[in-house]
DRENBAKOL-638144 format. One line per 2 residues: number of its first residue (from 1); their letters; for each residue x, y, z of N, C-alpha, C. Coordinates in nm, 3 decimals. Layout:
! residues N
NUM) A) X Y Z X Y Z X Y Z ~ ...
! end
This chain:
! residues 61
1) MG) 0.097 0.246 0.021 0.148 0.369 0.035 0.126 0.407 -0.083 ~ 0.100 0.584 -0.068 0.116 0.690 -0.192 0.254 0.757 -0.173
3) SL) 0.325 0.771 -0.238 0.488 0.840 -0.282 0.421 1.022 -0.270 ~ 0.353 1.006 -0.242 0.322 1.244 -0.246 0.260 1.201 -0.118
5) DD) 0.204 1.110 0.002 0.172 1.128 0.101 0.206 1.238 0.239 ~ 0.130 1.239 0.230 0.219 1.454 0.351 0.109 1.416 0.460
7) VY) 0.093 1.315 0.505 -0.021 1.294 0.628 0.090 1.211 0.718 ~ 0.163 1.132 0.608 0.251 0.988 0.728 0.383 1.011 0.649
9) SA) 0.468 0.963 0.680 0.613 0.940 0.591 0.611 0.769 0.586 ~ 0.681 0.786 0.455 0.684 0.605 0.387 0.716 0.544 0.450
11) DC) 0.770 0.531 0.585 0.811 0.435 0.670 0.734 0.420 0.816 ~ 0.622 0.395 0.825 0.530 0.438 0.896 0.512 0.312 0.922
13) ND) 0.486 0.226 0.797 0.409 0.102 0.824 0.572 0.005 0.897 ~ 0.625 0.045 0.835 0.815 -0.070 0.891 0.750 -0.081 0.967
15) NF) 0.800 -0.094 1.147 0.738 -0.134 1.239 0.656 -0.290 1.236 ~ 0.530 -0.218 1.168 0.438 -0.303 1.134 0.461 -0.427 1.064
17) IE) 0.546 -0.423 0.955 0.582 -0.502 0.861 0.672 -0.609 0.903 ~ 0.765 -0.491 0.970 0.856 -0.620 1.046 0.773 -0.712 1.144
19) EV) 0.743 -0.658 1.233 0.673 -0.802 1.336 0.579 -0.912 1.205 ~ 0.472 -0.808 1.187 0.387 -0.951 1.099 0.493 -1.054 0.995
21) RN) 0.579 -1.018 0.976 0.685 -1.109 0.861 0.774 -1.196 0.950 ~ 0.780 -1.178 1.087 0.857 -1.224 1.214 0.733 -1.323 1.240
23) LG) 0.593 -1.284 1.204 0.489 -1.380 1.216 0.469 -1.484 1.127 ~ 0.524 -1.463 1.084 0.525 -1.590 0.894 0.402 -1.508 0.797
25) CE) 0.409 -1.430 0.868 0.268 -1.381 0.731 0.348 -1.334 0.623 ~ 0.252 -1.327 0.552 0.341 -1.312 0.408 0.260 -1.137 0.396
27) VE) 0.279 -0.991 0.305 0.312 -0.921 0.346 0.383 -0.819 0.160 ~ 0.347 -0.784 0.122 0.346 -0.727 0.051 0.370 -0.553 -0.033
29) FV) 0.500 -0.508 0.038 0.453 -0.340 0.020 0.394 -0.254 -0.152 ~ 0.374 -0.227 -0.112 0.322 -0.120 -0.261 0.288 -0.009 -0.259
31) LH) 0.375 0.056 -0.343 0.360 0.215 -0.321 0.324 0.269 -0.500 ~ 0.213 0.395 -0.441 0.240 0.440 -0.580 0.270 0.533 -0.568
33) SK) 0.324 0.525 -0.750 0.421 0.628 -0.746 0.405 0.790 -0.758 ~ 0.291 0.809 -0.820 0.184 0.914 -0.782 0.052 1.032 -0.712
35) GE) 0.036 0.838 -0.587 -0.045 0.881 -0.525 -0.012 0.927 -0.343 ~ -0.171 1.014 -0.340 -0.157 1.088 -0.220 -0.189 0.969 -0.101
37) HG) -0.237 1.056 0.032 -0.304 1.015 0.109 -0.459 1.013 0.119 ~ -0.447 0.858 0.104 -0.564 0.769 0.031 -0.582 0.789 -0.111
39) FE) -0.489 0.751 -0.183 -0.429 0.786 -0.345 -0.562 0.745 -0.421 ~ -0.659 0.569 -0.324 -0.742 0.528 -0.396 -0.877 0.591 -0.383
41) AF) -0.890 0.746 -0.325 -1.027 0.759 -0.348 -1.017 0.912 -0.391 ~ -0.881 0.953 -0.383 -0.829 1.068 -0.470 -0.735 1.066 -0.626
43) NE) -0.667 0.984 -0.635 -0.558 0.970 -0.792 -0.643 0.863 -0.838 ~ -0.770 0.843 -0.968 -0.842 0.781 -1.034 -0.792 0.782 -1.143
45) GE) -0.777 0.685 -1.165 -0.686 0.659 -1.241 -0.581 0.476 -1.330 ~ -0.527 0.408 -1.409 -0.517 0.289 -1.404 -0.407 0.199 -1.293
47) ET) -0.286 0.292 -1.230 -0.216 0.215 -1.106 -0.250 0.195 -0.987 ~ -0.416 0.311 -0.976 -0.458 0.267 -0.874 -0.551 0.142 -0.916
49) NR) -0.623 0.156 -1.004 -0.653 0.062 -1.027 -0.622 -0.090 -1.000 ~ -0.488 -0.072 -1.050 -0.484 -0.206 -1.067 -0.395 -0.215 -0.942
51) II) -0.359 -0.102 -0.837 -0.294 -0.132 -0.732 -0.493 -0.196 -0.585 ~ -0.560 -0.170 -0.663 -0.681 -0.250 -0.561 -0.706 -0.305 -0.583
53) DD) -0.716 -0.412 -0.777 -0.736 -0.488 -0.766 -0.661 -0.598 -0.739 ~ -0.524 -0.561 -0.691 -0.408 -0.677 -0.673 -0.419 -0.650 -0.545
55) TI) -0.466 -0.552 -0.429 -0.500 -0.592 -0.319 -0.639 -0.671 -0.263 ~ -0.720 -0.690 -0.349 -0.776 -0.766 -0.370 -0.816 -0.905 -0.373
57) KF) -0.663 -0.917 -0.500 -0.652 -1.111 -0.504 -0.539 -1.118 -0.377 ~ -0.453 -1.071 -0.313 -0.411 -1.087 -0.205 -0.484 -1.125 -0.101
59) IN) -0.598 -1.019 -0.077 -0.665 -1.126 -0.003 -0.775 -1.228 0.039 ~ -0.788 -1.257 -0.100 -0.865 -1.384 -0.128 -0.787 -1.464 -0.172
61) K) -0.606 -1.468 -0.181 -0.538 -1.558 -0.178 -0.582 -1.658 -0.038
! end
């Protein structure tokens, strides 16, 4: 999520996260400190790159 997202509130994924955790899935919530909606496209920088790298590592577990 992007902390400055003005399209969706930060709690928009709460129900989804709760449901998948109840199913036993591993979930990691990541909040980009200066991210907007679609921060990976609009907020180039070290934090964005780290989140993308961490996401890829999480998917490949």
